[in-house]
C-alpha positions as CSV (number, residue, x, y, z in Angstrom):
1,M,-2.9,14.5,-51.5
2,A,-0.4,16.7,-53.3
3,K,3.2,15.6,-53.5
4,K,5.7,17.7,-51.5
5,K,8.4,19.4,-53.4
6,L,11.6,17.3,-53.4
7,E,13.6,19.9,-51.5
8,N,11.0,20.0,-48.7
9,L,11.2,16.2,-48.0
10,S,13.2,14.8,-45.2
11,F,15.6,12.0,-45.9
12,E,13.2,9.5,-44.3
13,E,10.3,10.9,-46.3
14,S,12.4,10.5,-49.5
15,L,13.1,6.8,-48.7
16,T,9.5,6.1,-47.9
17,E,8.4,7.7,-51.2
18,L,11.1,5.8,-53.1
19,D,9.8,2.6,-51.7
20,T,6.3,3.4,-52.7
21,I,7.4,4.3,-56.2
22,V,9.3,1.1,-56.6
23,Q,6.3,-0.9,-55.5
24,S,4.0,1.0,-57.9
25,L,6.4,0.4,-60.8
26,E,6.9,-3.3,-60.0
27,Q,3.1,-3.9,-60.0
28,G,3.0,-2.8,-63.7
29,D,-0.5,-1.4,-63.5
30,L,0.5,2.1,-64.7
31,N,0.5,3.4,-68.2
32,L,3.7,4.5,-69.9
33,E,3.3,8.2,-69.0
34,E,2.6,7.5,-65.4
35,S,5.5,5.0,-65.2
36,M,7.9,7.5,-66.7
37,A,6.8,10.3,-64.4
38,L,7.2,8.1,-61.3
39,F,10.6,6.8,-62.6
40,E,11.8,10.4,-63.1
41,R,10.6,11.4,-59.6
42,G,12.3,8.3,-58.2
43,L,15.6,9.2,-59.8
44,N,15.4,12.7,-58.5
45,L,14.6,11.4,-55.0
46,S,17.5,9.1,-55.2
47,Q,19.9,11.8,-56.2
48,L,18.6,14.2,-53.5
49,S,18.9,11.4,-50.9
50,Q,22.5,10.8,-51.9
51,V,23.4,14.5,-51.6
52,K,21.8,14.5,-48.1
53,L,23.9,11.5,-47.1
54,Q,27.0,13.1,-48.4
55,T,26.2,16.3,-46.5
56,A,25.7,14.4,-43.3
57,E,28.9,12.5,-43.8
58,Q,30.8,15.7,-44.3
59,K,29.3,17.2,-41.1
60,V,30.4,14.1,-39.2
61,K,33.9,14.4,-40.5
62,I,34.0,18.1,-39.5
63,L,32.8,17.2,-36.0
64,L,35.4,14.4,-35.7
65,E,38.2,16.7,-36.8
66,K,37.1,19.2,-34.2
67,N,37.4,16.5,-31.5
68,G,40.8,15.3,-32.6
69,S,39.9,12.3,-34.7
70,S,40.8,13.0,-38.3
71,Q,39.0,10.3,-40.3
72,L,36.0,8.0,-40.3
73,T,36.4,4.2,-40.2
74,D,34.1,1.7,-41.8
75,F,31.7,-0.1,-39.5
76,D,32.8,-3.6,-38.9
77,S,29.8,-5.8,-38.1
78,S,32.0,-8.9,-37.7
79,T,33.1,-7.8,-34.2
80,G,29.8,-8.8,-32.7
81,E,29.2,-12.1,-30.9
82,D,28.4,-15.1,-33.1
């Protein structure tokens, strides 16, 4: 199966492929050239995923501003029941 171009991957597909790359690299069964190619693709996937997250965060901020809330607040998981 041919690999999709990075820009055509969804965020979820990028994460799944990153997980697969990490598993392949951790097994250590690849030669140096294959390892380097996977490592490079993993770095590119990571960077692309970060950009997608930043874009999503910016969109959320814009939507919040339109609804009168000017900033995001951090999620506080300690407010749940113990």
